[in-house]
Structure formats: C-alpha cells, structure tokens
ROVEX-722565 format. One record per residue (C-alpha): residue number from 1; residue in three letters; x, y, z. Coordinates in steps of 0.5 Angstrom, whole numbers, plus 500, padded with zeros to 3 digits. Example, Ala and Ser with C-alpha at 12.3 -4.5 7.8 and 13.67 -1.06 7.14 Angstrom:
BEGIN
PT seq type   u   v   w
PT   1  Ala 525 491 516
PT   2  Ser 527 498 514
***
This chain:
BEGIN
PT seq type   u   v   w
PT   1  Unk 445 777 645
PT   2  Unk 442 772 640
PT   3  Unk 439 775 634
PT   4  Unk 431 774 633
PT   5  Unk 432 773 626
PT   6  Unk 433 766 625
PT   7  Unk 428 762 630
PT   8  Unk 432 756 634
PT   9  Unk 439 759 631
PT  10  Unk 444 763 635
PT  11  Unk 446 769 630
PT  12  Unk 450 775 632
PT  13  Unk 447 781 630
PT  14  Unk 453 785 630
PT  15  Unk 456 780 625
PT  16  Unk 449 780 621
PT  17  Unk 452 782 614
PT  18  Unk 456 775 614
PT  19  Unk 450 771 617
PT  20  Unk 445 774 612
PT  21  Unk 450 771 606
PT  22  Unk 451 764 610
PT  23  Unk 444 763 613
PT  24  Unk 439 767 610
PT  25  Unk 437 764 603
PT  26  Unk 438 769 597
PT  27  Unk 434 767 590
PT  28  Unk 437 772 585
PT  29  Unk 431 773 580
PT  30  Unk 432 780 580
PT  31  Unk 434 781 573
PT  32  Unk 426 782 572
PT  33  Unk 426 787 577
PT  34  Unk 427 794 575
PT  35  Unk 433 797 577
PT  36  Unk 433 800 584
PT  37  Unk 439 803 589
PT  38  Unk 435 800 595
PT  39  Unk 439 793 593
PT  40  Unk 446 797 594
PT  41  Unk 449 794 600
PT  42  Unk 451 801 602
PT  43  Unk 444 804 601
PT  44  Unk 443 809 607
PT  45  Unk 437 804 610
PT  46  Unk 437 807 617
PT  47  Unk 436 814 614
PT  48  Unk 430 811 610
PT  49  Unk 427 808 617
PT  50  Unk 428 815 620
PT  51  Unk 424 819 615
PT  52  Unk 419 815 612
PT  53  Unk 412 815 615
PT  54  Unk 409 810 618
PT  55  Unk 402 807 617
PT  56  Unk 395 809 621
PT  57  Unk 392 804 626
PT  58  Unk 386 805 622
PT  59  Unk 389 801 616
PT  60  Unk 391 795 620
PT  61  Unk 385 795 623
PT  62  Unk 381 794 616
PT  63  Unk 386 789 614
PT  64  Unk 385 785 620
PT  65  Unk 377 785 620
PT  66  Unk 377 783 613
PT  67  Unk 382 777 614
PT  68  Unk 378 774 620
PT  69  Unk 382 768 619
PT  70  Unk 387 765 623
PT  71  Unk 393 769 625
PT  72  Unk 399 764 626
PT  73  Unk 404 767 621
PT  74  Unk 405 773 617
PT  75  Unk 409 774 611
PT  76  Unk 411 781 609
PT  77  Unk 414 782 602
PT  78  Unk 419 787 601
PT  79  Unk 419 789 608
PT  80  Unk 425 794 608
PT  81  Unk 426 796 615
PT  82  Unk 420 793 618
PT  83  Unk 416 800 618
PT  84  Unk 409 796 616
PT  85  Unk 411 789 619
PT  86  Unk 412 791 626
PT  87  Unk 405 794 626
PT  88  Unk 402 786 626
PT  89  Unk 407 784 632
PT  90  Unk 401 783 637
PT  91  Unk 397 780 632
PT  92  Unk 401 774 629
PT  93  Unk 405 768 633
PT  94  Unk 410 768 627
PT  95  Unk 412 774 623
PT  96  Unk 417 773 616
PT  97  Unk 420 779 613
PT  98  Unk 422 778 606
PT  99  Unk 427 783 602
PT 100  Unk 432 782 597
PT 101  Unk 436 788 600
PT 102  Unk 442 786 605
PT 103  Unk 442 794 608
PT 104  Unk 434 794 609
PT 105  Unk 435 787 613
PT 106  Unk 440 790 617
PT 107  Unk 436 796 619
PT 108  Unk 430 791 620
PT 109  Unk 434 787 625
PT 110  Unk 437 793 629
PT 111  Unk 429 795 630
PT 112  Unk 428 788 632
PT 113  Unk 433 788 637
PT 114  Unk 432 796 640
PT 115  Unk 425 797 639
PT 116  Unk 421 790 640
PT 117  Unk 421 787 647
PT 118  Unk 425 781 648
PT 119  Unk 420 776 649
PT 120  Unk 417 778 642
PT 121  Unk 423 778 638
PT 122  Unk 423 770 637
PT 123  Unk 417 771 633
PT 124  Unk 421 775 627
PT 125  Unk 425 771 622
PT 126  Unk 428 775 616
PT 127  Unk 429 772 609
PT 128  Unk 434 775 604
PT 129  Unk 430 774 597
PT 130  Unk 426 777 592
PT 131  Unk 418 777 592
PT 132  Unk 418 773 586
PT 133  Unk 421 767 590
PT 134  Unk 422 765 597
PT 135  Unk 421 758 597
PT 136  Unk 424 757 604
PT 137  Unk 416 759 606
PT 138  Unk 412 752 605
PT 139  Unk 406 752 601
PT 140  Unk 400 753 604
PT 141  Unk 403 756 611
PT 142  Unk 401 763 611
PT 143  Unk 395 766 614
PT 144  Unk 396 774 611
PT 145  Unk 401 776 606
PT 146  Unk 402 784 606
PT 147  Unk 406 789 602
PT 148  Unk 407 796 604
PT 149  Unk 410 801 599
PT 150  Unk 414 795 595
PT 151  Unk 410 791 590
PT 152  Unk 412 795 584
PT 153  Unk 419 793 584
PT 154  Unk 417 786 583
PT 155  Unk 414 782 577
PT 156  Unk 407 782 579
PT 157  Unk 404 776 576
PT 158  Unk 410 772 579
PT 159  Unk 409 775 585
PT 160  Unk 402 774 585
PT 161  Unk 403 767 584
PT 162  Unk 408 766 589
PT 163  Unk 403 769 594
PT 164  Unk 398 765 592
PT 165  Unk 403 759 593
PT 166  Unk 404 760 600
PT 167  Unk 397 762 603
PT 168  Unk 393 758 606
PT 169  Unk 386 757 603
PT 170  Unk 382 763 604
PT 171  Unk 388 767 606
PT 172  Unk 389 774 605
PT 173  Unk 393 778 601
PT 174  Unk 394 786 603
PT 175  Unk 398 791 600
PT 176  Unk 398 799 600
PT 177  Unk 402 805 597
PT 178  Unk 402 812 599
PT 179  Unk 404 816 592
PT 180  Unk 406 823 594
PT 181  Unk 405 828 599
PT 182  Unk 400 834 597
PT 183  Unk 402 841 600
PT 184  Unk 395 843 601
PT 185  Unk 396 850 602
PT 186  Unk 401 851 596
PT 187  Unk 396 850 590
PT 188  Unk 397 847 584
PT 189  Unk 404 850 583
PT 190  Unk 407 845 588
PT 191  Unk 404 839 585
PT 192  Unk 407 841 578
PT 193  Unk 414 842 581
PT 194  Unk 413 835 585
PT 195  Unk 412 832 578
PT 196  Unk 418 835 575
PT 197  Unk 423 832 579
PT 198  Unk 420 826 582
PT 199  Unk 416 823 576
PT 200  Unk 418 826 569
PT 201  Unk 424 823 565
PT 202  Unk 428 830 566
PT 203  Unk 430 829 573
PT 204  Unk 429 823 578
PT 205  Unk 423 820 574
PT 206  Unk 428 817 569
PT 207  Unk 429 811 574
PT 208  Unk 422 809 574
PT 209  Unk 419 805 568
PT 210  Unk 413 807 564
PT 211  Unk 409 802 568
PT 212  Unk 412 804 575
PT 213  Unk 410 812 573
PT 214  Unk 403 809 571
PT 215  Unk 402 805 577
PT 216  Unk 403 811 582
PT 217  Unk 399 816 578
PT 218  Unk 393 812 577
PT 219  Unk 393 809 583
PT 220  Unk 395 802 581
PT 221  Unk 392 802 574
PT 222  Unk 386 799 571
PT 223  Unk 390 792 569
PT 224  Unk 392 791 576
PT 225  Unk 385 788 578
PT 226  Unk 385 783 572
PT 227  Unk 392 781 574
PT 228  Unk 390 780 581
PT 229  Unk 383 776 579
PT 230  Unk 387 770 576
PT 231  Unk 390 768 583
PT 232  Unk 385 772 588
PT 233  Unk 378 773 590
PT 234  Unk 374 778 594
PT 235  Unk 378 784 591
PT 236  Unk 377 790 595
PT 237  Unk 380 797 593
PT 238  Unk 380 804 596
PT 239  Unk 384 810 595
PT 240  Unk 385 817 597
PT 241  Unk 386 822 592
PT 242  Unk 388 828 596
PT 243  Unk 387 833 590
PT 244  Unk 380 830 588
PT 245  Unk 377 828 594
PT 246  Unk 370 825 594
PT 247  Unk 367 826 601
PT 248  Unk 363 820 600
PT 249  Unk 369 816 599
PT 250  Unk 372 815 605
PT 251  Unk 379 811 606
PT 252  Unk 382 808 612
PT 253  Unk 389 809 609
PT 254  Unk 388 817 610
PT 255  Unk 395 820 612
PT 256  Unk 395 828 613
PT 257  Unk 399 832 618
PT 258  Unk 405 838 618
PT 259  Unk 411 837 614
PT 260  Unk 417 842 613
PT 261  Unk 421 843 607
PT 262  Unk 427 841 611
PT 263  Unk 423 834 613
PT 264  Unk 421 833 605
PT 265  Unk 428 834 603
PT 266  Unk 430 828 608
PT 267  Unk 424 824 605
PT 268  Unk 427 826 598
PT 269  Unk 434 823 600
PT 270  Unk 431 817 602
PT 271  Unk 428 815 595
PT 272  Unk 432 810 591
PT 273  Unk 431 815 585
PT 274  Unk 435 820 589
PT 275  Unk 441 815 590
PT 276  Unk 441 813 583
PT 277  Unk 441 820 581
PT 278  Unk 447 822 586
PT 279  Unk 451 816 583
PT 280  Unk 450 818 576
PT 281  Unk 451 826 577
PT 282  Unk 456 826 582
PT 283  Unk 459 833 580
PT 284  Unk 452 836 579
PT 285  Unk 449 840 585
PT 286  Unk 445 836 590
PT 287  Unk 438 835 586
PT 288  Unk 434 835 593
PT 289  Unk 437 842 594
PT 290  Unk 435 844 587
PT 291  Unk 428 841 588
PT 292  Unk 426 844 595
PT 293  Unk 429 851 593
PT 294  Unk 424 851 587
PT 295  Unk 419 849 591
PT 296  Unk 421 855 596
PT 297  Unk 421 860 591
PT 298  Unk 416 858 586
PT 299  Unk 411 857 592
PT 300  Unk 413 863 596
PT 301  Unk 415 859 602
PT 302  Unk 418 863 608
PT 303  Unk 423 858 610
PT 304  Unk 425 851 610
PT 305  Unk 422 850 617
PT 306  Unk 415 853 616
PT 307  Unk 410 848 617
PT 308  Unk 406 846 611
PT 309  Unk 399 842 611
PT 310  Unk 400 836 607
PT 311  Unk 395 830 605
PT 312  Unk 398 823 602
PT 313  Unk 395 820 596
PT 314  Unk 394 813 598
PT 315  Unk 391 806 595
PT 316  Unk 390 799 598
PT 317  Unk 388 793 596
PT 318  Unk 385 787 600
PT 319  Unk 384 780 597
PT 320  Unk 383 772 598
PT 321  Unk 386 766 595
PT 322  Unk 382 763 591
***
C-alpha cells in the first residue's frame, strides 16, 4: 500500500525512515531549540502516542468557530504522533504535519495507515522540519495553523514569523497546552511532589530552561501576548487553573477524569525529561518509580491501581494574521 504522507508520490511506509531522509525536507535550525530527547531517533514515540491524553471536542469546536474562514489547508507545527492533527481531518481538505523528530513522524505515519480511513489518507502530508522554518509550505497558503503541546520547544519570535508567513490573510493560529494533572483528592502534598520531580532543577526539571519552567507555571507568561501581537491580532486567551478555579471563568479546554498512579507512571515515562534523565543516570533507580513511590507513600494512596480524580491545568490562545 502506498503511503499517505506525500501526495502523488508512492512511499513505502515500512521503509519510512529512509524515505523521510530522501523525500521530506529537513531544515536544521534546532541549535536555538532547547534540548529534547524527542529528537533522538530511538525515542519511544509509540509509547508517547499510547499514554498521552487526547483533547476535548469542545476545544476543537471553539477553534473552528473562532476561525470561521476557509478550511482548505491546515498545518500542525510540532505535530508529534498526530494526537491533535487527526482531530481536524473531517474539517480540512489538506493536512500538513510538521515535526523535527523522525521517530514521531514514523509513529504518525502508522496512525494514518492504521486509524484513518483509506479514502482520507491522501489528505495528509508529513514534513520533517522545525517549527521555525518549513519553507516547503508556500507563502499565504494555509487557513489554520495549530500547535498542541509543542511551541515551547521553538524560538517563538521565529516561529510566529513563520506562521504569519504561511497563513492567508485573516488566517487563524491556535495553540494550546495541558501543563500537569492535579490530583484533586490528595491535597497540596501531591502538587509539591510533582513540582519536586517534574519542575525543580534537583530532578527532571533541570532539562527545562528557566523560560520553559516559567512558561508552564504562569500559563504562558506575561510576555507571550506582546510577542504574539507583533504578528497577530484579535488575540484571545483562556486558561483552566485546577487548584485556583474561578467558577466564572469557563474554558472549553477542560480535561478531567480518573488516573491511577500506574497510569501516571506511564505518562511520566513519555516525557522527554524522563528520557534525558535516564540517559544521564543509567545506574540510578528509575526516577519514575521513585517519583510514584513518594506520591503513594506521602499521600497515603493504597495501591498504584487505585483510581484517582484528576484535573489538568490548561491554557490556549487563538489569534489571526495581521
């Protein structure tokens, strides 16, 4: 079966690694990009795809209602395994996924072949490139650009300039993040332990830049609207702060549910921070086991299989090309 990833070109998905190097354009500007294990060709992107949460239909609906323009072409910057990209397949005639990770794109190609109807596979194209530069997408040719849990890896001024370049007049740029799951019944101790292992420089947080930590802990930070305003207009921002909710502030990007500590351990093991820690500390106990063991002990959780109520901190931005 020919692959859907390059329209009008026969590509053997089984030999995708070689095909990606030969067919998909790769511009290397990642020396400005914070280090991430997602770029490692051996990164376990299939595990990532299996354990990462999807996004609510209410968020997709809000984005489409805001857009209100043509729905010919969509570009997903930092598409990863296509978690967000495929949610728009019924709305756009052409869908382009951009990502610098070969491993992620290979998993996305598998998703297309296994989970997308054969009649729709031809609308997908994958490009191996960083978000700051994907020149194979023409000027003013895109209706909607999205970025799901991705743009913090980019040089944002360069990214925003590139998004502006490819968008048609009045085209839409939408990006969003879930920051962390809050265990709603475990009290502040669970949040403290999460911060210790996930954000602090003592453990996995050392693989984040100070800017990235501030970005996630302040819902994008105060400078983000100013940066966006140089390239975009009609900027809208919404957040869901699980621990400090204002009942008057309702976000379409609301994620809650049940999660066991075993589930959470799988999520931790999908982080690039975890892969980086494992690489640099091969002889130490598994940091994910240590993290979850402390949560279990300090928060008096009976078992790693005990269902726990969680809500996610989230935020999202919508804006239009100037």
